[in-house]
VEXLUM-315324 format. One record per atom (N, C-alpha, C): residue number from 1; z negated, y negated, x; residue in one letter; atom name. Coordinates in Angstrom, 1 decimal, decimal comma. Layout:
// residues N
@resi NUM; zz Z; yy Y; xx X; resn A; name CA
...
// end
This chain:
// residues 76
@resi 1; zz -4,3; yy 36,0; xx -2,7; resn M; name N
@resi 1; zz -4,0; yy 36,5; xx -1,3; resn M; name CA
@resi 1; zz -2,8; yy 35,8; xx -0,8; resn M; name C
@resi 2; zz -1,7; yy 35,8; xx -1,6; resn F; name N
@resi 2; zz -0,5; yy 35,2; xx -1,2; resn F; name CA
@resi 2; zz -0,7; yy 33,7; xx -0,8; resn F; name C
@resi 3; zz -1,4; yy 33,0; xx -1,7; resn G; name N
@resi 3; zz -1,7; yy 31,6; xx -1,4; resn G; name CA
@resi 3; zz -2,4; yy 31,4; xx -0,1; resn G; name C
@resi 4; zz -3,4; yy 32,3; xx 0,2; resn A; name N
@resi 4; zz -4,1; yy 32,1; xx 1,4; resn A; name CA
@resi 4; zz -3,2; yy 32,3; xx 2,7; resn A; name C
@resi 5; zz -2,3; yy 33,2; xx 2,6; resn V; name N
@resi 5; zz -1,4; yy 33,4; xx 3,7; resn V; name CA
@resi 5; zz -0,5; yy 32,2; xx 3,9; resn V; name C
@resi 6; zz 0,1; yy 31,7; xx 2,8; resn I; name N
@resi 6; zz 0,9; yy 30,5; xx 2,9; resn I; name CA
@resi 6; zz 0,2; yy 29,3; xx 3,4; resn I; name C
@resi 7; zz -1,1; yy 29,1; xx 2,9; resn T; name N
@resi 7; zz -1,9; yy 28,0; xx 3,4; resn T; name CA
@resi 7; zz -2,2; yy 28,1; xx 4,9; resn T; name C
@resi 8; zz -2,6; yy 29,3; xx 5,3; resn R; name N
@resi 8; zz -2,9; yy 29,5; xx 6,7; resn R; name CA
@resi 8; zz -1,6; yy 29,2; xx 7,6; resn R; name C
@resi 9; zz -0,5; yy 29,7; xx 7,2; resn Q; name N
@resi 9; zz 0,7; yy 29,5; xx 8,0; resn Q; name CA
@resi 9; zz 1,2; yy 28,1; xx 8,0; resn Q; name C
@resi 10; zz 1,0; yy 27,4; xx 6,8; resn T; name N
@resi 10; zz 1,4; yy 26,0; xx 6,7; resn T; name CA
@resi 10; zz 0,6; yy 25,2; xx 7,7; resn T; name C
@resi 11; zz -0,7; yy 25,4; xx 7,7; resn H; name N
@resi 11; zz -1,6; yy 24,6; xx 8,7; resn H; name CA
@resi 11; zz -1,2; yy 25,0; xx 10,1; resn H; name C
@resi 12; zz -1,0; yy 26,2; xx 10,4; resn Y; name N
@resi 12; zz -0,6; yy 26,7; xx 11,7; resn Y; name CA
@resi 12; zz 0,7; yy 26,0; xx 12,2; resn Y; name C
@resi 13; zz 1,7; yy 26,1; xx 11,4; resn I; name N
@resi 13; zz 3,0; yy 25,5; xx 11,8; resn I; name CA
@resi 13; zz 2,9; yy 24,0; xx 11,9; resn I; name C
@resi 14; zz 2,1; yy 23,3; xx 11,0; resn W; name N
@resi 14; zz 1,9; yy 21,9; xx 11,0; resn W; name CA
@resi 14; zz 1,2; yy 21,5; xx 12,4; resn W; name C
@resi 15; zz 0,2; yy 22,2; xx 12,8; resn L; name N
@resi 15; zz -0,5; yy 21,9; xx 14,0; resn L; name CA
@resi 15; zz 0,4; yy 22,1; xx 15,2; resn L; name C
@resi 16; zz 1,2; yy 23,1; xx 15,2; resn I; name N
@resi 16; zz 2,2; yy 23,4; xx 16,3; resn I; name CA
@resi 16; zz 3,2; yy 22,2; xx 16,4; resn I; name C
@resi 17; zz 3,7; yy 21,9; xx 15,2; resn A; name N
@resi 17; zz 4,7; yy 20,8; xx 15,1; resn A; name CA
@resi 17; zz 4,0; yy 19,5; xx 15,7; resn A; name C
@resi 18; zz 2,8; yy 19,2; xx 15,3; resn C; name N
@resi 18; zz 2,1; yy 18,0; xx 15,8; resn C; name CA
@resi 18; zz 2,0; yy 18,0; xx 17,3; resn C; name C
@resi 19; zz 1,8; yy 19,1; xx 17,9; resn S; name N
@resi 19; zz 1,6; yy 19,2; xx 19,4; resn S; name CA
@resi 19; zz 3,0; yy 19,0; xx 20,1; resn S; name C
@resi 20; zz 4,1; yy 19,3; xx 19,4; resn Q; name N
@resi 20; zz 5,4; yy 19,2; xx 20,0; resn Q; name CA
@resi 20; zz 6,0; yy 17,8; xx 19,8; resn Q; name C
@resi 21; zz 6,0; yy 17,4; xx 18,6; resn C; name N
@resi 21; zz 6,6; yy 16,1; xx 18,2; resn C; name CA
@resi 21; zz 5,9; yy 15,6; xx 16,9; resn C; name C
@resi 22; zz 5,1; yy 14,5; xx 17,1; resn F; name N
@resi 22; zz 4,3; yy 14,1; xx 16,0; resn F; name CA
@resi 22; zz 5,1; yy 13,7; xx 14,8; resn F; name C
@resi 23; zz 4,7; yy 14,2; xx 13,6; resn P; name N
@resi 23; zz 5,4; yy 14,0; xx 12,4; resn P; name CA
@resi 23; zz 5,5; yy 12,5; xx 12,0; resn P; name C
@resi 24; zz 6,5; yy 12,1; xx 11,3; resn S; name N
@resi 24; zz 6,7; yy 10,8; xx 10,8; resn S; name CA
@resi 24; zz 5,8; yy 10,5; xx 9,6; resn S; name C
@resi 25; zz 5,5; yy 9,3; xx 9,2; resn P; name N
@resi 25; zz 4,7; yy 9,0; xx 8,0; resn P; name CA
@resi 25; zz 5,2; yy 9,7; xx 6,7; resn P; name C
@resi 26; zz 6,5; yy 9,8; xx 6,5; resn P; name N
@resi 26; zz 7,0; yy 10,5; xx 5,3; resn P; name CA
@resi 26; zz 6,5; yy 12,0; xx 5,2; resn P; name C
@resi 27; zz 6,6; yy 12,6; xx 6,4; resn L; name N
@resi 27; zz 6,1; yy 14,0; xx 6,5; resn L; name CA
@resi 27; zz 4,6; yy 14,1; xx 6,2; resn L; name C
@resi 28; zz 3,8; yy 13,2; xx 6,7; resn W; name N
@resi 28; zz 2,4; yy 13,2; xx 6,4; resn W; name CA
@resi 28; zz 2,2; yy 13,0; xx 5,0; resn W; name C
@resi 29; zz 3,0; yy 12,1; xx 4,3; resn K; name N
@resi 29; zz 2,8; yy 11,9; xx 2,9; resn K; name CA
@resi 29; zz 3,1; yy 13,2; xx 2,1; resn K; name C
@resi 30; zz 4,2; yy 13,9; xx 2,5; resn T; name N
@resi 30; zz 4,5; yy 15,1; xx 1,9; resn T; name CA
@resi 30; zz 3,4; yy 16,2; xx 2,0; resn T; name C
@resi 31; zz 2,8; yy 16,3; xx 3,2; resn L; name N
@resi 31; zz 1,7; yy 17,2; xx 3,4; resn L; name CA
@resi 31; zz 0,6; yy 16,8; xx 2,5; resn L; name C
@resi 32; zz 0,2; yy 15,6; xx 2,5; resn R; name N
@resi 32; zz -0,9; yy 15,1; xx 1,7; resn R; name CA
@resi 32; zz -0,7; yy 15,4; xx 0,2; resn R; name C
@resi 33; zz 0,5; yy 15,1; xx -0,3; resn E; name N
@resi 33; zz 0,8; yy 15,3; xx -1,7; resn E; name CA
@resi 33; zz 0,8; yy 16,8; xx -2,0; resn E; name C
@resi 34; zz 1,2; yy 17,7; xx -1,1; resn S; name N
@resi 34; zz 1,2; yy 19,1; xx -1,3; resn S; name CA
@resi 34; zz -0,3; yy 19,6; xx -1,4; resn S; name C
@resi 35; zz -1,1; yy 19,1; xx -0,5; resn C; name N
@resi 35; zz -2,5; yy 19,5; xx -0,5; resn C; name CA
@resi 35; zz -3,2; yy 19,0; xx -1,7; resn C; name C
@resi 36; zz -2,8; yy 17,8; xx -2,2; resn M; name N
@resi 36; zz -3,5; yy 17,3; xx -3,4; resn M; name CA
@resi 36; zz -3,1; yy 18,2; xx -4,6; resn M; name C
@resi 37; zz -1,9; yy 18,7; xx -4,6; resn N; name N
@resi 37; zz -1,5; yy 19,6; xx -5,7; resn N; name CA
@resi 37; zz -2,2; yy 21,0; xx -5,6; resn N; name C
@resi 38; zz -2,7; yy 21,4; xx -4,4; resn W; name N
@resi 38; zz -3,3; yy 22,7; xx -4,2; resn W; name CA
@resi 38; zz -4,8; yy 22,6; xx -4,0; resn W; name C
@resi 39; zz -5,4; yy 21,4; xx -4,2; resn R; name N
@resi 39; zz -6,8; yy 21,2; xx -3,8; resn R; name CA
@resi 39; zz -7,8; yy 22,0; xx -4,6; resn R; name C
@resi 40; zz -7,3; yy 22,5; xx -5,8; resn H; name N
@resi 40; zz -8,2; yy 23,3; xx -6,6; resn H; name CA
@resi 40; zz -8,2; yy 24,8; xx -6,1; resn H; name C
@resi 41; zz -7,3; yy 25,1; xx -5,2; resn R; name N
@resi 41; zz -7,3; yy 26,5; xx -4,6; resn R; name CA
@resi 41; zz -8,3; yy 26,7; xx -3,5; resn R; name C
@resi 42; zz -9,1; yy 27,7; xx -3,7; resn V; name N
@resi 42; zz -10,2; yy 27,9; xx -2,7; resn V; name CA
@resi 42; zz -9,6; yy 28,2; xx -1,3; resn V; name C
@resi 43; zz -8,5; yy 28,9; xx -1,3; resn A; name N
@resi 43; zz -7,9; yy 29,2; xx 0,0; resn A; name CA
@resi 43; zz -7,5; yy 28,0; xx 0,8; resn A; name C
@resi 44; zz -7,1; yy 26,9; xx 0,2; resn L; name N
@resi 44; zz -6,7; yy 25,7; xx 0,8; resn L; name CA
@resi 44; zz -8,0; yy 25,0; xx 1,4; resn L; name C
@resi 45; zz -9,0; yy 25,0; xx 0,7; resn I; name N
@resi 45; zz -10,3; yy 24,4; xx 1,1; resn I; name CA
@resi 45; zz -10,9; yy 25,1; xx 2,3; resn I; name C
@resi 46; zz -10,9; yy 26,5; xx 2,2; resn E; name N
@resi 46; zz -11,4; yy 27,3; xx 3,3; resn E; name CA
@resi 46; zz -10,6; yy 27,2; xx 4,5; resn E; name C
@resi 47; zz -9,3; yy 27,2; xx 4,4; resn Q; name N
@resi 47; zz -8,4; yy 27,0; xx 5,6; resn Q; name CA
@resi 47; zz -8,6; yy 25,6; xx 6,2; resn Q; name C
@resi 48; zz -8,6; yy 24,6; xx 5,4; resn W; name N
@resi 48; zz -8,8; yy 23,3; xx 5,9; resn W; name CA
@resi 48; zz -10,1; yy 23,1; xx 6,7; resn W; name C
@resi 49; zz -11,2; yy 23,8; xx 6,2; resn N; name N
@resi 49; zz -12,5; yy 23,8; xx 6,9; resn N; name CA
@resi 49; zz -12,4; yy 24,5; xx 8,2; resn N; name C
@resi 50; zz -11,7; yy 25,7; xx 8,2; resn R; name N
@resi 50; zz -11,5; yy 26,4; xx 9,5; resn R; name CA
@resi 50; zz -10,7; yy 25,5; xx 10,5; resn R; name C
@resi 51; zz -9,7; yy 24,9; xx 10,1; resn V; name N
@resi 51; zz -8,9; yy 24,0; xx 11,0; resn V; name CA
@resi 51; zz -9,8; yy 22,9; xx 11,5; resn V; name C
@resi 52; zz -10,5; yy 22,2; xx 10,7; resn N; name N
@resi 52; zz -11,4; yy 21,1; xx 11,1; resn N; name CA
@resi 52; zz -12,5; yy 21,6; xx 12,1; resn N; name C
@resi 53; zz -13,1; yy 22,8; xx 11,8; resn L; name N
@resi 53; zz -14,1; yy 23,3; xx 12,7; resn L; name CA
@resi 53; zz -13,4; yy 23,6; xx 14,1; resn L; name C
@resi 54; zz -12,3; yy 24,2; xx 14,1; resn A; name N
@resi 54; zz -11,6; yy 24,6; xx 15,3; resn A; name CA
@resi 54; zz -11,2; yy 23,3; xx 16,2; resn A; name C
@resi 55; zz -10,7; yy 22,3; xx 15,5; resn L; name N
@resi 55; zz -10,4; yy 21,1; xx 16,2; resn L; name CA
@resi 55; zz -11,6; yy 20,4; xx 16,7; resn L; name C
@resi 56; zz -12,7; yy 20,4; xx 15,9; resn T; name N
@resi 56; zz -13,9; yy 19,7; xx 16,3; resn T; name CA
@resi 56; zz -14,5; yy 20,5; xx 17,5; resn T; name C
@resi 57; zz -14,4; yy 21,8; xx 17,5; resn S; name N
@resi 57; zz -14,9; yy 22,5; xx 18,7; resn S; name CA
@resi 57; zz -14,2; yy 22,1; xx 19,9; resn S; name C
@resi 58; zz -12,8; yy 22,0; xx 19,8; resn K; name N
@resi 58; zz -12,0; yy 21,6; xx 21,0; resn K; name CA
@resi 58; zz -12,4; yy 20,2; xx 21,5; resn K; name C
@resi 59; zz -12,6; yy 19,3; xx 20,5; resn V; name N
@resi 59; zz -13,0; yy 17,9; xx 20,9; resn V; name CA
@resi 59; zz -14,4; yy 17,8; xx 21,6; resn V; name C
@resi 60; zz -15,3; yy 18,6; xx 21,0; resn L; name N
@resi 60; zz -16,7; yy 18,6; xx 21,6; resn L; name CA
@resi 60; zz -16,6; yy 19,2; xx 23,1; resn L; name C
@resi 61; zz -15,8; yy 20,2; xx 23,3; resn A; name N
@resi 61; zz -15,7; yy 20,8; xx 24,6; resn A; name CA
@resi 61; zz -15,0; yy 19,8; xx 25,6; resn A; name C
@resi 62; zz -14,1; yy 19,1; xx 25,1; resn F; name N
@resi 62; zz -13,4; yy 18,1; xx 25,9; resn F; name CA
@resi 62; zz -14,3; yy 16,9; xx 26,2; resn F; name C
@resi 63; zz -15,1; yy 16,5; xx 25,2; resn M; name N
@resi 63; zz -15,9; yy 15,3; xx 25,4; resn M; name CA
@resi 63; zz -17,2; yy 15,6; xx 26,3; resn M; name C
@resi 64; zz -17,8; yy 16,8; xx 26,1; resn Y; name N
@resi 64; zz -19,1; yy 17,1; xx 26,7; resn Y; name CA
@resi 64; zz -19,0; yy 18,2; xx 27,7; resn Y; name C
@resi 65; zz -17,9; yy 18,8; xx 27,9; resn G; name N
@resi 65; zz -17,7; yy 19,8; xx 28,9; resn G; name CA
@resi 65; zz -18,2; yy 21,2; xx 28,5; resn G; name C
@resi 66; zz -18,1; yy 22,1; xx 29,4; resn P; name N
@resi 66; zz -18,4; yy 23,5; xx 29,1; resn P; name CA
@resi 66; zz -19,9; yy 23,8; xx 28,9; resn P; name C
@resi 67; zz -20,8; yy 22,9; xx 29,3; resn L; name N
@resi 67; zz -22,2; yy 23,1; xx 29,1; resn L; name CA
@resi 67; zz -22,7; yy 22,8; xx 27,7; resn L; name C
@resi 68; zz -21,8; yy 22,1; xx 26,9; resn F; name N
@resi 68; zz -22,2; yy 21,8; xx 25,5; resn F; name CA
@resi 68; zz -22,2; yy 23,1; xx 24,7; resn F; name C
@resi 69; zz -23,2; yy 23,4; xx 23,9; resn P; name N
@resi 69; zz -23,3; yy 24,6; xx 23,1; resn P; name CA
@resi 69; zz -22,0; yy 24,9; xx 22,3; resn P; name C
@resi 70; zz -21,6; yy 26,1; xx 22,3; resn E; name N
@resi 70; zz -20,3; yy 26,5; xx 21,6; resn E; name CA
@resi 70; zz -20,5; yy 26,4; xx 20,1; resn E; name C
@resi 71; zz -19,6; yy 25,9; xx 19,4; resn L; name N
@resi 71; zz -19,6; yy 25,8; xx 18,0; resn L; name CA
@resi 71; zz -19,0; yy 27,1; xx 17,5; resn L; name C
@resi 72; zz -19,9; yy 27,9; xx 16,8; resn K; name N
@resi 72; zz -19,5; yy 29,2; xx 16,3; resn K; name CA
@resi 72; zz -18,6; yy 29,1; xx 15,0; resn K; name C
@resi 73; zz -17,5; yy 29,7; xx 15,0; resn I; name N
@resi 73; zz -16,6; yy 29,7; xx 13,9; resn I; name CA
@resi 73; zz -16,4; yy 31,2; xx 13,5; resn I; name C
@resi 74; zz -16,6; yy 31,4; xx 12,2; resn G; name N
@resi 74; zz -16,5; yy 32,8; xx 11,6; resn G; name CA
@resi 74; zz -15,1; yy 33,3; xx 11,6; resn G; name C
@resi 75; zz -14,9; yy 34,6; xx 11,6; resn K; name N
@resi 75; zz -13,6; yy 35,2; xx 11,6; resn K; name CA
@resi 75; zz -12,9; yy 35,1; xx 10,2; resn K; name C
@resi 76; zz -13,7; yy 35,0; xx 9,1; resn H; name N
@resi 76; zz -13,1; yy 35,0; xx 7,8; resn H; name CA
@resi 76; zz -12,5; yy 33,7; xx 7,4; resn H; name C
// end
């Protein structure tokens, strides 16, 4: 449970930081290395999938407009 909360908050803060000031290559390397150390944790994989689905949904809406079918993302 604790790992899931930390993973969710880390991704959230990372995305907010990227929208304000894009991280430098050393910070990307640090994130990558941290994720590599936690890749066996289910919470990390599930959260990464949710982040990718949410970003993909935004890209599809941007590229194809509001008439493109909505990508459903579960609450869990």
